[in-house]
N, C-alpha and C positions, 0 to 999 in steps of 0.2 A: 272627112272619112275617105279612104283608100280603098281600093278594091281588095276584095277577099275579107272583107269584114275586120280589116287593120285599122287601127288609128293612132295618130301621134298629136300631142297636145302640149302647147306651153302657154301657162297662164301665171301671172304675176312672176313668182321664183319657182313654181313647181312645173317641173317638166317631166313629161311621161312618155318613156320610150313606146315602140310599137306593140300593142297586144293584139292577140288574136282568138277570136271566140273558141274555135277548136282546140287551140293550145291551153287555153284558160280551163275548159271543160276537163281536158286530160290531165293536166296538173293538179285540180282540185279533186278529181275523182280518185285518181291514184296515189295522190300524195307523194308523187314523185317530182324531182327536178323544181321544187319550190318549198317555200317556208311554210310549215304546218301551222295551223293556227294556234294549237298548244304553246308551241315555242315563241310564236308573237305574243303572246299573253305573258309568256316568261321575260322575253326581252323587255316588255312595258313595266313589267314588276321590278326589274333591276336597273330602270332608269335609262334604258336606251331608246327614247323616244327619237333622237334625230335619226338612228339607223332605220328605225322602223318607217319614218318618213321617207327617207331616201329609197329604201326598198320599194316603198309604195308606188315610187317614180319609176322603177325598173320593171314594173309588170308583176310584182308580186300581190297576188288578189289578196289573201290574208292580211297582209300588211296593210293594204290600202283599205279595207273594211275597218279594221282595228283602229287605224289611224284617223277616218272619218268620223267614227264613233266619239273617238276622243276629243275631236275639235267641235262635234256638237255638243258633248257637254261642256264645252269652254265658251258655247255660244258663238263659235267662228262657223256660223251654217254655211255661208256661200263656199268658204274656202273646203269645206268638208265637201260640199256637191263637187266642186272642182277638183277634188281627188277622185271621186267616183266616175268622173264624167267620161275618161277615156274607156273605161270598163264598160259602162252603160251604153255607150256608141255602138259597142260591138254587137249589141244586141243579146248578149249572153244573158240568160235569163237570172241567174243569182245576182248578177250584178244590178239588174233592172229591179228586182225583188229589194235588195238592199236598200237602194236609193229610196224606194217606195217606203220603207219602213223607216227610214230615218225621216222622212218628210212627214209621214203619219205622226212620229214620236213627237216632232216639234210643232204638232198643231197645223201643219199645211198639208190638210186631207186632200182639199181640191187639187194641189199640185200634183201629189200622189195617184190621184184617180185620172187625170189627164194623161199622166205617165203611163199608166197601166192598159188605157182603155183600147188604145189601137192595137196594142200586142194581143188583148184578149179576144180582140175581133178576129184574130187569126185563127182562133180555134184551139190552140194549143191547151192542152187538159190542165198543165200546171199555171197557166196565165190566167185561166178561166177561173179555175178555184181558189187563187189567191184573191183576183178582181173581186169574184162575188163576195167572199168572204169580207174584203176590204169594204164594199159598198155596205154589207150587212151590218158593219161595226158603226157604221155613221148615218143609220135612220133609212137607208135605201135597199131595205130587205126585198120589197117587192120586184124591184128592178134586178136585184141578185137572183131571186127565185126564178125569173123570166129567163136568165141568161143560162141558169143550169138545167133547166126542164129539158131541153133538147139532148144534153148528154145523160139523162138517166139510166141507159144502158151499162154505162161506165161506172164501177163500183166506187171509184175515188170520186167521181162528181156527184154521185147520188148521196154518198154520205155527207158532202157539202151542203147537198140540196135540204137534207132533212136538219142540220145544224141551223141553216138560213131560216128555214120554216119556222123555227122556235122564236127567232128573234122578231117576224114579220108576220107572225098571227097567222100561218098559212098551213097548218099541221093536216088540215083535212084535205086540202089540195094536194099534200105531198104523200098522204095516205092513199089516196085514190091513184096516184101516177103508180105508186109501189105494187097496190092490189093488181093494176093491170099487167104490171109487169109479170109478178106473180102467177097471174091467169095465163099468162102467155107461155109460160115454162114447155119445153118440149123433151121429149125422152132423149136421154144423152147418147144413145145409140140406137141402132136397126134391130138389134137382140129384142125379142118379144118377152124375154124373161127378165130383161134390165129394168130394175124398179128405180135407176137412178134419173133425174131430170137435169136437163141443163137451163140454168135460171140466169138470165142477165137483167140487172147486175147479181153476181152471185150471193150478196149480203143483202137482198131485196127483204127476206124475211126478218133479219135482225134488226134492219132498219125501220120496217113497219113496226116491229115490236117496240123500238124504242120511242115512237111517235104515241102508240097507244098507251105506253106507260107515261108519258108527258100528259096524255088527256086525263090521266086518271083510270083508264080502263085496264086494270092491273092483270085481271084474270084473261083477258084476251092477250095481252104481252107474254104472259107465262106459256098461253097454249101455243101462241107462234114460236118461242124461245123451244119448246119442246118438238117442233115439227123439224129443227134443223139436223142436218147429219151429225154436226159436232158444234159444240158451243166454247170449246176451249182454245184460246189463242194467248200465247206468250205467257202461258203459266197461269192464267186466270178463265175462269168459266163464266160466261155472261149469263147463264140461266141462274145458277148459284148466286152471283153478283144480286140479281134481279131478286130472288126469293130473299135475300137479306136486308135489301132495301126496305122491303116492305114487311119485315118482321113475319115471314111465314116460315117460321123455325122448324115446324113439323114437317113441312114438304120437303125444306131442304135437307133435313136430316134423313128422310127418304131417299132423296135423290142422291145424297152423300155414300149411301150404301149400293147405289148401283152404277155409280159413274167411274169409270175405270181408272182415268188419271191420277184420281186423288185432289183434283182441284176443287172440286165441290165439299170434301171431307176438311180441306184447308180453309175453305171459307167459313165453315160451320165452326170449326176450332177457333178463327178469328173473331167471330162473333161471340162465342162464350167466353173468351178472355177478355173482351171488351166489358162483358157484363161481370166481370170478376168471377167467372166460373172456372178457374183454372183446372182443377182437376176433371171437369166435364170437357175442357178443350183437349187435354191430354188424352182422355179416353176416345175423343172423335177419333184422334190420329191413330190410337192403339186398335180400335176397333177395326178400322178400314185395313189396317196391317195385317191384323190376324185373319179377318175372315176374307180377304181376297190376295194374301200374300204381297200385300202392296205396300211394304215397308220401304221397298226401292222408290217409290214415289212420294212417300211422306217423310223419310226419315231426316231429311234436311230441315224443314220447318219444323219437325216435332222438336230436335235438339236445339234448334233456335228459341223455341218455347220454353224447353226445360233451362235452359242457359238465363234467360231474361228473369226466371224466377227461383233462383239461386239453387239449381238443382242439375250443376254441370256434371257431377259423378253419373248421373242415371243419362244423361245427353251422352257421355263417352261410352255408357254401356250399351247405347242403342246404337252407336256406329261400329262398335266391336262386333255385336251380334250380325249387324249386316256384311260387314266385311268378313266374317267367319262363314257365311253362307257358299254353297258352291258357287264360283264364279264372283263372289262378292269383293274379293280384293282389287278392285278396280282402282285406277289412279285417283279419281276423284274423291271416292270413298275413303281412301287412306289419307289423302291430302285433308279433307274435312276432319278427320280423326286426329291427325297431327296437329290441326288448327285449333281443335278442342282442348287437346292437352297442353297445347303451348299457352293458350289463354288463361289457363288455371294455375301457371307457374309449374307445369309439368313437362317439360319441355324434354328431361332425363328419360321419363316413362316413354314418350315417343319415339325416342332414338331406340330404346330396349324392343319396343314394338317391332319398327323398323327391323332391328337386328334379328328377331325370331323371324320376320317374314321372308328375310334373306335367307336365312337358314332351310327354311322348308323350301324355296324355291330354288335354291343354288347359285342363283345369279341375282343381280339388281341393275335393272335397266335406269337408263338417265332419269325417266320419267318418275322413279322411286328414289333415286338417289339424291335429285335435287331439293327432296324435301327435307333431307339432312341438313342441309346448308344454314338456314335461318335458325334451327333448333340446335346445331352446334354453337353458332353466334350467340344464342341466349344462353347457353352454358359456358359460354366464355373461351370457345375453342376455334376462334374465327381462323387463326394461323393454320390451325390442323384441318380445319374444313377446306382451306385454298389447297393445301398441299394434296389432299385426298381428291379434289376435284379434278387437279391436274394430270393426275396419275390414273383415273377412271377412263375405260375403254372407249369413252365416247367424250372424253374430257378435251378433245382437240377440235370439236365440232362447233359451229356456230351458235346452235342452241346452248350449249353448255356453256360457251362464252357468255351468253346474256345472263343466265343465272349466277356465273361467277361474278360479274360485273355488278349485278345488283346487289351480291352479298357486300362487295367492297366499298360500294357507293354507301350502303347501311353504316358500314364501319368508318365511314370518314374518309376512305381511302379511293377518292376520285382519280387521282392520276393513275394509280394502278389498274382500275377500271378501264380507263380509256386505252391503257396498254394490250389489255386483252382485247377488246373490240378491235382494235387496229390490227389485229392478226387475222381478222375476217372482213375486209376492206369491201366485200360485195355485199355485206349483209349489216343489219341493225344500222343503218345510217342514221335515222331521227334520233337514235339513242345515243350514238357518238355525237352529234351535232349538240344535243341537250347537254353533256357532259362538257364540251368545248366552252359552251356558253356559260356554265357554272364556274369554269376555270377562267372566265373573262377573256377568251380567245374567241370572240364573236366573229372576227373577220374569216377565220378558218372554217368556224362552223357554218357560215353561210356560203362559202365556195365549197363546202364537201355538200350541203343540200342542192345546191344551184348546178350540180353537174347534170347535164341534159340526160334525159330518161333514154334508155336503150330502144332502137326504133323497132316497130312492127317487122315481124319477118316478112321477106318479100313473099314467101309461099304461105299462104295462109292455111294451117294443117285442118279446118274444118271447112274450107273450101269443098263444096260438092264434086267440082271437075277433079279434084286431087283423089278422090275416092269413088270411082267408077263402080257402078254395080251390074256391070256386064262384063265379061272376060274378054279380054285379057285383065284381071285385076291389078 
């Protein structure tokens, strides 16, 4: 290994150029200056194994990882490890994790543990979390639990601790740690009227509820969930899911009537649909929409429910009603409506709707015009769609080129799509590379992707020194 975390290696016929942890991290994080994982998968699908192998030796991390996995599937284990060795030697965490995951998959768990132990002892939360879960998966839950305990204030490590406790039979110990953290919560600010508390980890209450549910103490779990400021994350409501899991439908229905986002109403509808009560599920959505003006929140899942049960016309009317409300003609709403029309073979009706909308507004921004393109293609009007896109006021922008290229690709006109994208060389590089690969021009695609990323500006605009808070400003 050379200075600065760089490494060059030659083993058998596999030679890897120098790689650097910081460079690997930047390219992987920004997906710039490298071959992205999706394109690597496509190269393998098209039979370009030798190219993937070659690029793995040129510092292309996603190629190296895919090639190592492929070698592992062929039981060429040592070769696979050699492929990853120079990346692992930099100390870059994704490479270490990748090698450990391969070793574990091959049944060489002890080697994976040895690989990760010293790094986990350094205290980095990513290393610690991965190593603890690795230990727990292989019967060493108590050791994993002990490793995670000092990091209980970190929400990420606390979540891992609760999961590990389940496999190690240490639920009560985990609960005691969480209760202590909840008891140590302090006011979030000095304002005496501030009712908010600073809790570390912030997810302690939810995690304690998970433990109590696992122990069969459902009432306690529900009470804990009810204490949280909010239970909705990524469109799911943890309290609603808890009530549904334990058939507390009356409580779920009452909660759905008060929960603002509509996530509890959605969970209620899902439960009713699963039980065959489609009308009840529809009513759950409509009740929420009517009583709280919450159609904005539940329109999409309601329309999906209606379509699943052969009631697409009703679904279309739901979205038309929403779009017709003040402020309702937003792009995502109109796009959903157009998709509903198209899914029922009514693309022409969608185009008529867009015509009416344009007449009412007097203009048609690209965000709405682009919805026409696939609809016109469904009506056999691809050439007209292309011409209208080119003369649109925004037709010479890179984002218009994106939509137009997608239309041409769908029509099997890949060369034309590539020509459209090439008019905007600073944009949509991965898309252009993808089309080049599909056209068999792999070398061009890789040269395009491997252009070095633009360097960071010498003067950081967020540097505090560049923005003094005292005159002269």
